[in-house]
C-alpha positions as CSV (number, residue, x, y, z in Angstrom):
1,X,0.0,0.0,0.0
2,X,1.4,3.4,-0.9
3,X,2.4,5.9,1.8
4,X,-0.3,8.2,3.0
5,X,-0.3,11.8,1.8
6,X,-2.5,12.8,4.8
7,X,-2.0,12.2,8.5
8,X,-3.9,12.5,11.7
9,X,-2.7,14.5,14.6
10,X,-2.9,11.8,17.2
11,X,-3.7,8.1,16.8
12,X,-3.0,6.2,13.6
13,X,-6.8,5.6,13.1
14,X,-10.1,6.2,14.8
15,X,-12.6,3.3,15.2
16,X,-16.2,3.5,16.4
17,X,-18.8,0.8,16.9
18,X,-22.3,1.8,15.7
19,X,-25.0,0.4,17.9
20,X,-28.8,0.0,17.4
21,X,-30.9,2.1,19.7
22,X,-32.5,-1.0,21.1
23,X,-29.2,-2.8,21.6
24,X,-26.9,-4.8,19.4
25,X,-24.1,-3.8,17.1
26,X,-24.7,-2.7,13.5
27,X,-21.1,-2.5,12.5
28,X,-17.8,-0.6,12.9
29,X,-16.4,2.3,11.0
30,X,-12.7,3.0,11.0
31,X,-11.2,6.3,9.7
32,X,-7.7,6.6,8.6
33,X,-6.0,9.6,7.0
34,X,-6.3,8.2,3.5
35,X,-9.2,5.6,3.8
36,X,-12.6,4.9,5.2
37,X,-13.3,1.3,6.3
38,X,-16.6,-0.3,7.2
39,X,-17.3,-3.7,8.7
40,X,-20.8,-5.2,9.4
41,X,-21.3,-6.7,12.8
42,X,-20.1,-10.3,12.8
43,X,-18.0,-9.9,9.7
44,X,-14.2,-10.6,9.8
45,X,-12.9,-8.1,7.3
46,X,-13.5,-4.4,6.5
47,X,-14.6,-2.9,3.2
48,X,-12.1,-0.2,2.3
49,X,-12.5,2.9,0.2
50,X,-9.9,5.6,-0.5
51,X,-10.7,8.9,1.1
52,X,-10.8,10.7,-2.3
53,X,-13.4,8.3,-3.6
54,X,-15.5,8.7,-0.4
55,X,-15.3,12.5,-0.8
56,X,-16.4,12.3,-4.5
57,X,-19.3,9.9,-3.5
58,X,-20.6,11.9,-0.5
59,X,-20.5,15.2,-2.3
60,X,-22.2,13.8,-5.5
61,X,-25.8,15.2,-5.7
62,X,-27.0,11.7,-6.7
63,X,-26.3,10.5,-3.1
64,X,-28.8,13.1,-1.8
65,X,-26.4,13.6,1.2
66,X,-27.2,16.9,2.9
67,X,-25.0,19.3,4.8
68,X,-25.4,19.5,8.6
69,X,-26.5,22.6,10.3
70,X,-23.3,22.8,12.3
């Protein structure tokens, strides 16, 4: 894998479990300076996407993603 052109000020990556309101785990999202990774609960491996591809996808009007108020 090529060296990252971006870096975090702090840990190498940030990982957060996403939980259902009524309990149970939906999955895990991991953020790296150059990638976004997703793993469904119970799965062994992550799906991985370059950060540039994620930015292009999330800002594409076809996704209907909206900006937050803050």
